[in-house]
Biopython code that builds the backbone (N, CA, C, O; Angstrom):
import numpy as np
from Bio.PDB.StructureBuilder import StructureBuilder

atoms = [
    (1, "MET", "N", (9.202, 34.669, -37.992)),
    (1, "MET", "CA", (9.408, 35.953, -38.624)),
    (1, "MET", "C", (10.055, 36.907, -37.614)),
    (1, "MET", "O", (9.598, 37.020, -36.476)),
    (2, "THR", "N", (11.093, 37.571, -38.030)),
    (2, "THR", "CA", (11.802, 38.514, -37.172)),
    (2, "THR", "C", (11.156, 39.889, -37.278)),
    (2, "THR", "O", (10.870, 40.371, -38.374)),
    (3, "MET", "N", (10.932, 40.509, -36.134)),
    (3, "MET", "CA", (10.361, 41.854, -36.130)),
    (3, "MET", "C", (11.409, 42.843, -36.624)),
    (3, "MET", "O", (12.588, 42.709, -36.293)),
    (4, "PRO", "N", (10.997, 43.832, -37.410)),
    (4, "PRO", "CA", (11.946, 44.842, -37.878)),
    (4, "PRO", "C", (12.373, 45.761, -36.743)),
    (4, "PRO", "O", (11.661, 45.898, -35.748)),
    (5, "THR", "N", (13.518, 46.382, -36.888)),
    (5, "THR", "CA", (13.974, 47.343, -35.890)),
    (5, "THR", "C", (13.179, 48.641, -36.053)),
    (5, "THR", "O", (12.517, 48.844, -37.071)),
    (6, "LYS", "N", (13.248, 49.505, -35.060)),
    (6, "LYS", "CA", (12.584, 50.811, -35.158)),
    (6, "LYS", "C", (13.138, 51.599, -36.333)),
    (6, "LYS", "O", (12.392, 52.278, -37.038)),
    (7, "ALA", "N", (14.438, 51.510, -36.543)),
    (7, "ALA", "CA", (15.056, 52.228, -37.662)),
    (7, "ALA", "C", (14.533, 51.705, -38.995)),
    (7, "ALA", "O", (14.292, 52.497, -39.906)),
    (8, "GLN", "N", (14.351, 50.395, -39.132)),
    (8, "GLN", "CA", (13.834, 49.836, -40.377)),
    (8, "GLN", "C", (12.390, 50.287, -40.617)),
    (8, "GLN", "O", (12.015, 50.585, -41.751)),
    (9, "ILE", "N", (11.591, 50.336, -39.566)),
    (9, "ILE", "CA", (10.210, 50.817, -39.691)),
    (9, "ILE", "C", (10.213, 52.282, -40.105)),
    (9, "ILE", "O", (9.463, 52.680, -40.996)),
    (10, "PHE", "N", (11.050, 53.080, -39.464)),
    (10, "PHE", "CA", (11.136, 54.495, -39.797)),
    (10, "PHE", "C", (11.528, 54.683, -41.262)),
    (10, "PHE", "O", (10.909, 55.472, -41.976)),
    (11, "GLU", "N", (12.551, 53.961, -41.706)),
    (11, "GLU", "CA", (12.994, 54.101, -43.091)),
    (11, "GLU", "C", (11.889, 53.723, -44.076)),
    (11, "GLU", "O", (11.734, 54.360, -45.118)),
    (12, "HIS", "N", (11.131, 52.696, -43.746)),
    (12, "HIS", "CA", (10.036, 52.253, -44.605)),
    (12, "HIS", "C", (8.974, 53.344, -44.764)),
    (12, "HIS", "O", (8.397, 53.495, -45.841)),
    (13, "TRP", "N", (8.716, 54.100, -43.700)),
    (13, "TRP", "CA", (7.642, 55.082, -43.684)),
    (13, "TRP", "C", (8.101, 56.518, -43.938)),
    (13, "TRP", "O", (7.290, 57.436, -43.825)),
    (14, "MET", "N", (9.368, 56.743, -44.277)),
    (14, "MET", "CA", (9.891, 58.112, -44.420)),
    (14, "MET", "C", (9.071, 58.985, -45.370)),
    (14, "MET", "O", (8.742, 60.119, -45.022)),
    (15, "GLU", "N", (8.738, 58.489, -46.547)),
    (15, "GLU", "CA", (7.971, 59.306, -47.500)),
    (15, "GLU", "C", (6.575, 59.600, -46.968)),
    (15, "GLU", "O", (6.080, 60.717, -47.115)),
    (16, "TRP", "N", (5.937, 58.614, -46.355)),
    (16, "TRP", "CA", (4.610, 58.791, -45.769)),
    (16, "TRP", "C", (4.651, 59.886, -44.712)),
    (16, "TRP", "O", (3.769, 60.743, -44.659)),
    (17, "LEU", "N", (5.689, 59.853, -43.866)),
    (17, "LEU", "CA", (5.848, 60.872, -42.824)),
    (17, "LEU", "C", (6.043, 62.250, -43.443)),
    (17, "LEU", "O", (5.459, 63.234, -42.990)),
    (18, "ASP", "N", (6.865, 62.309, -44.475)),
    (18, "ASP", "CA", (7.152, 63.582, -45.117)),
    (18, "ASP", "C", (5.887, 64.211, -45.700)),
    (18, "ASP", "O", (5.675, 65.417, -45.566)),
    (19, "ARG", "N", (5.051, 63.404, -46.341)),
    (19, "ARG", "CA", (3.807, 63.922, -46.928)),
    (19, "ARG", "C", (2.850, 64.458, -45.867)),
    (19, "ARG", "O", (2.005, 65.299, -46.174)),
    (20, "ARG", "N", (2.967, 63.994, -44.639)),
    (20, "ARG", "CA", (2.090, 64.424, -43.554)),
    (20, "ARG", "C", (2.727, 65.490, -42.659)),
    (20, "ARG", "O", (2.129, 65.927, -41.676)),
    (21, "GLY", "N", (3.930, 65.896, -43.008)),
    (21, "GLY", "CA", (4.587, 66.959, -42.259)),
    (21, "GLY", "C", (5.081, 66.556, -40.881)),
    (21, "GLY", "O", (5.267, 67.411, -40.015)),
    (22, "ILE", "N", (5.297, 65.261, -40.667)),
    (22, "ILE", "CA", (5.793, 64.789, -39.373)),
    (22, "ILE", "C", (7.295, 65.036, -39.296)),
    (22, "ILE", "O", (8.033, 64.717, -40.228)),
    (23, "ASP", "N", (7.738, 65.604, -38.185)),
    (23, "ASP", "CA", (9.144, 65.944, -37.968)),
    (23, "ASP", "C", (9.964, 64.677, -37.771)),
    (23, "ASP", "O", (9.784, 63.973, -36.777)),
    (24, "TRP", "N", (10.859, 64.380, -38.703)),
    (24, "TRP", "CA", (11.696, 63.186, -38.610)),
    (24, "TRP", "C", (12.614, 63.210, -37.406)),
    (24, "TRP", "O", (12.981, 62.153, -36.893)),
    (25, "GLY", "N", (12.994, 64.390, -36.941)),
    (25, "GLY", "CA", (13.932, 64.500, -35.835)),
    (25, "GLY", "C", (13.277, 64.399, -34.468)),
    (25, "GLY", "O", (13.941, 64.578, -33.447)),
    (26, "GLU", "N", (11.992, 64.116, -34.438)),
    (26, "GLU", "CA", (11.277, 64.014, -33.166)),
    (26, "GLU", "C", (10.485, 62.716, -33.131)),
    (26, "GLU", "O", (9.323, 62.693, -33.536)),
    (27, "PRO", "N", (11.104, 61.620, -32.646)),
    (27, "PRO", "CA", (10.422, 60.329, -32.632)),
    (27, "PRO", "C", (9.109, 60.383, -31.853)),
    (27, "PRO", "O", (9.028, 60.967, -30.773)),
    (28, "CYS", "N", (8.091, 59.762, -32.431)),
    (28, "CYS", "CA", (6.789, 59.662, -31.770)),
    (28, "CYS", "C", (6.097, 58.423, -32.306)),
    (28, "CYS", "O", (6.515, 57.851, -33.312)),
    (29, "CYS", "N", (5.044, 58.018, -31.632)),
    (29, "CYS", "CA", (4.242, 56.895, -32.096)),
    (29, "CYS", "C", (3.228, 57.443, -33.090)),
    (29, "CYS", "O", (2.440, 58.322, -32.739)),
    (30, "TRP", "N", (3.230, 56.944, -34.320)),
    (30, "TRP", "CA", (2.327, 57.461, -35.344)),
    (30, "TRP", "C", (0.902, 56.992, -35.105)),
    (30, "TRP", "O", (-0.034, 57.603, -35.621)),
    (31, "ALA", "N", (0.706, 55.922, -34.335)),
    (31, "ALA", "CA", (-0.635, 55.404, -34.084)),
    (31, "ALA", "C", (-1.346, 56.192, -32.982)),
    (31, "ALA", "O", (-2.494, 56.603, -33.152)),
    (32, "CYS", "N", (-0.667, 56.399, -31.858)),
    (32, "CYS", "CA", (-1.325, 57.074, -30.734)),
    (32, "CYS", "C", (-0.829, 58.503, -30.516)),
    (32, "CYS", "O", (-1.346, 59.216, -29.656)),
    (33, "LYS", "N", (0.174, 58.923, -31.294)),
    (33, "LYS", "CA", (0.755, 60.275, -31.244)),
    (33, "LYS", "C", (1.586, 60.536, -29.982)),
    (33, "LYS", "O", (1.943, 61.683, -29.714)),
    (34, "HIS", "N", (1.898, 59.499, -29.208)),
    (34, "HIS", "CA", (2.734, 59.684, -28.009)),
    (34, "HIS", "C", (4.118, 60.161, -28.435)),
    (34, "HIS", "O", (4.727, 59.608, -29.351)),
    (35, "ASP", "N", (4.603, 61.196, -27.755)),
    (35, "ASP", "CA", (5.974, 61.631, -28.014)),
    (35, "ASP", "C", (6.713, 61.705, -26.683)),
    (35, "ASP", "O", (6.134, 61.445, -25.628)),
    (36, "PHE", "N", (7.957, 62.050, -26.738)),
    (36, "PHE", "CA", (8.800, 62.036, -25.550)),
    (36, "PHE", "C", (9.319, 63.424, -25.209)),
    (36, "PHE", "O", (10.417, 63.576, -24.671)),
    (37, "ASN", "N", (8.507, 64.447, -25.531)),
    (37, "ASN", "CA", (8.885, 65.839, -25.307)),
    (37, "ASN", "C", (10.226, 66.110, -25.981)),
    (37, "ASN", "O", (10.390, 65.781, -27.155)),
    (38, "VAL", "N", (11.170, 66.687, -25.288)),
    (38, "VAL", "CA", (12.443, 67.038, -25.928)),
    (38, "VAL", "C", (13.543, 65.992, -25.714)),
    (38, "VAL", "O", (14.638, 66.123, -26.261)),
    (39, "LYS", "N", (13.252, 64.958, -24.921)),
    (39, "LYS", "CA", (14.303, 63.988, -24.591)),
    (39, "LYS", "C", (14.947, 63.365, -25.830)),
    (39, "LYS", "O", (16.165, 63.189, -25.857)),
    (40, "TYR", "N", (14.164, 63.027, -26.854)),
    (40, "TYR", "CA", (14.705, 62.392, -28.049)),
    (40, "TYR", "C", (14.603, 63.293, -29.277)),
    (40, "TYR", "O", (14.788, 62.838, -30.406)),
    (41, "ASP", "N", (14.306, 64.575, -29.051)),
    (41, "ASP", "CA", (14.173, 65.507, -30.165)),
    (41, "ASP", "C", (15.557, 65.843, -30.712)),
    (41, "ASP", "O", (16.420, 66.330, -29.982)),
    (42, "LEU", "N", (15.756, 65.585, -31.976)),
    (42, "LEU", "CA", (17.042, 65.842, -32.622)),
    (42, "LEU", "C", (17.008, 67.250, -33.211)),
    (42, "LEU", "O", (16.543, 67.457, -34.332)),
    (43, "ILE", "N", (17.502, 68.202, -32.447)),
    (43, "ILE", "CA", (17.494, 69.604, -32.866)),
    (43, "ILE", "C", (18.841, 69.897, -33.512)),
    (43, "ILE", "O", (19.762, 70.405, -32.874)),
    (44, "LYS", "N", (18.927, 69.570, -34.764)),
    (44, "LYS", "CA", (20.193, 69.694, -35.488)),
    (44, "LYS", "C", (19.868, 69.805, -36.974)),
    (44, "LYS", "O", (19.716, 68.787, -37.649)),
    (45, "PRO", "N", (19.760, 71.021, -37.490)),
    (45, "PRO", "CA", (19.395, 71.192, -38.905)),
    (45, "PRO", "C", (20.310, 70.438, -39.872)),
    (45, "PRO", "O", (19.885, 70.064, -40.965)),
    (46, "SER", "N", (21.538, 70.218, -39.480)),
    (46, "SER", "CA", (22.482, 69.539, -40.362)),
    (46, "SER", "C", (22.509, 68.022, -40.144)),
    (46, "SER", "O", (23.411, 67.342, -40.634)),
    (47, "ALA", "N", (21.531, 67.493, -39.418)),
    (47, "ALA", "CA", (21.519, 66.057, -39.124)),
    (47, "ALA", "C", (21.478, 65.253, -40.414)),
    (47, "ALA", "O", (20.736, 65.569, -41.344)),
    (48, "THR", "N", (22.285, 64.220, -40.447)),
    (48, "THR", "CA", (22.297, 63.328, -41.609)),
    (48, "THR", "C", (21.187, 62.295, -41.457)),
    (48, "THR", "O", (20.609, 62.137, -40.381)),
    (49, "ARG", "N", (20.904, 61.610, -42.532)),
    (49, "ARG", "CA", (19.919, 60.524, -42.475)),
    (49, "ARG", "C", (20.336, 59.503, -41.422)),
    (49, "ARG", "O", (19.494, 58.984, -40.688)),
    (50, "GLU", "N", (21.635, 59.214, -41.347)),
    (50, "GLU", "CA", (22.145, 58.262, -40.356)),
    (50, "GLU", "C", (21.885, 58.764, -38.927)),
    (50, "GLU", "O", (21.490, 57.979, -38.065)),
    (51, "ASP", "N", (22.102, 60.058, -38.669)),
    (51, "ASP", "CA", (21.826, 60.634, -37.344)),
    (51, "ASP", "C", (20.357, 60.460, -36.971)),
    (51, "ASP", "O", (20.031, 60.093, -35.843)),
    (52, "ILE", "N", (19.479, 60.727, -37.933)),
    (52, "ILE", "CA", (18.036, 60.639, -37.690)),
    (52, "ILE", "C", (17.630, 59.193, -37.408)),
    (52, "ILE", "O", (16.860, 58.934, -36.484)),
    (53, "ILE", "N", (18.140, 58.262, -38.192)),
    (53, "ILE", "CA", (17.810, 56.851, -37.995)),
    (53, "ILE", "C", (18.313, 56.357, -36.647)),
    (53, "ILE", "O", (17.601, 55.621, -35.963)),
    (54, "LYS", "N", (19.512, 56.740, -36.249)),
    (54, "LYS", "CA", (20.044, 56.352, -34.931)),
    (54, "LYS", "C", (19.169, 56.912, -33.808)),
    (54, "LYS", "O", (18.930, 56.240, -32.805)),
    (55, "ASN", "N", (18.697, 58.142, -33.985)),
    (55, "ASN", "CA", (17.844, 58.761, -32.976)),
    (55, "ASN", "C", (16.535, 57.990, -32.825)),
    (55, "ASN", "O", (16.080, 57.769, -31.703)),
    (56, "TRP", "N", (15.928, 57.581, -33.929)),
    (56, "TRP", "CA", (14.686, 56.809, -33.865)),
    (56, "TRP", "C", (14.947, 55.450, -33.212)),
    (56, "TRP", "O", (14.105, 54.942, -32.472)),
    (57, "GLU", "N", (16.094, 54.875, -33.483)),
    (57, "GLU", "CA", (16.400, 53.552, -32.928)),
    (57, "GLU", "C", (16.518, 53.592, -31.404)),
    (57, "GLU", "O", (16.159, 52.618, -30.742)),
    (58, "ARG", "N", (17.006, 54.684, -30.838)),
    (58, "ARG", "CA", (17.189, 54.728, -29.380)),
    (58, "ARG", "C", (15.943, 55.169, -28.618)),
    (58, "ARG", "O", (15.894, 55.016, -27.397)),
    (59, "ALA", "N", (14.936, 55.710, -29.299)),
    (59, "ALA", "CA", (13.700, 56.124, -28.629)),
    (59, "ALA", "C", (12.901, 54.883, -28.209)),
    (59, "ALA", "O", (12.830, 53.916, -28.967)),
    (60, "PRO", "N", (12.305, 54.898, -27.023)),
    (60, "PRO", "CA", (11.575, 53.715, -26.522)),
    (60, "PRO", "C", (10.174, 53.605, -27.121)),
    (60, "PRO", "O", (9.183, 53.658, -26.392)),
    (61, "LEU", "N", (10.086, 53.455, -28.430)),
    (61, "LEU", "CA", (8.787, 53.328, -29.100)),
    (61, "LEU", "C", (8.321, 51.885, -29.078)),
    (61, "LEU", "O", (9.145, 50.970, -29.080)),
    (62, "PRO", "N", (7.008, 51.666, -29.056)),
    (62, "PRO", "CA", (6.499, 50.290, -29.082)),
    (62, "PRO", "C", (6.772, 49.656, -30.440)),
    (62, "PRO", "O", (6.617, 50.292, -31.482)),
    (63, "LEU", "N", (7.173, 48.418, -30.407)),
    (63, "LEU", "CA", (7.399, 47.680, -31.649)),
    (63, "LEU", "C", (6.689, 46.342, -31.557)),
    (63, "LEU", "O", (7.320, 45.305, -31.351)),
    (64, "ASN", "N", (5.385, 46.371, -31.710)),
    (64, "ASN", "CA", (4.661, 45.111, -31.709)),
    (64, "ASN", "C", (3.443, 45.233, -32.609)),
    (64, "ASN", "O", (3.026, 46.339, -32.954)),
    (65, "ARG", "N", (2.894, 44.139, -32.976)),
    (65, "ARG", "CA", (1.775, 44.156, -33.927)),
    (65, "ARG", "C", (0.467, 44.586, -33.278)),
    (65, "ARG", "O", (-0.499, 44.855, -33.992)),
    (66, "SER", "N", (0.398, 44.661, -31.958)),
    (66, "SER", "CA", (-0.833, 45.113, -31.312)),
    (66, "SER", "C", (-0.891, 46.640, -31.288)),
    (66, "SER", "O", (-1.897, 47.215, -30.871)),
    (67, "HIS", "N", (0.154, 47.281, -31.721)),
    (67, "HIS", "CA", (0.207, 48.746, -31.762)),
    (67, "HIS", "C", (0.619, 49.139, -33.185)),
    (67, "HIS", "O", (1.728, 49.626, -33.405)),
    (68, "PRO", "N", (-0.294, 48.921, -34.158)),
    (68, "PRO", "CA", (0.089, 49.113, -35.558)),
    (68, "PRO", "C", (0.256, 50.561, -35.962)),
    (68, "PRO", "O", (-0.289, 51.466, -35.330)),
    (69, "LEU", "N", (1.010, 50.768, -37.011)),
    (69, "LEU", "CA", (1.134, 52.086, -37.612)),
    (69, "LEU", "C", (-0.104, 52.309, -38.451)),
    (69, "LEU", "O", (-0.572, 51.393, -39.128)),
    (70, "ARG", "N", (-0.646, 53.531, -38.415)),
    (70, "ARG", "CA", (-1.860, 53.804, -39.193)),
    (70, "ARG", "C", (-1.554, 54.783, -40.285)),
    (70, "ARG", "O", (-2.442, 55.146, -41.055)),
]
sb = StructureBuilder()
sb.init_structure("model")
sb.init_model(0)
sb.init_chain("A")
sb.init_seg("    ")
for serial, (resi, resn, name, xyz) in enumerate(atoms, 1):
    if name == "N":
        sb.init_residue(resn, " ", resi, " ")
    sb.init_atom(name, np.array(xyz, "f"), 0.0, 1.0, " ", f" {name:<3s}", serial, name[0])
structure = sb.get_structure()
């Protein structure tokens, strides 16, 4: 089984994130709440969905089953 990319995980959880008020433009770990301060914060009100997905893909978030999304 191939592990999904960070962007695929983000896209899968977009509605869940929205209902919880999580900022899509600021990648963080949803399990442990680790964030990267402003380094990967996408401060661009006009950001497209593609811009946001690319930003999540480049953030060094853990992608393994021992660190599940909750």
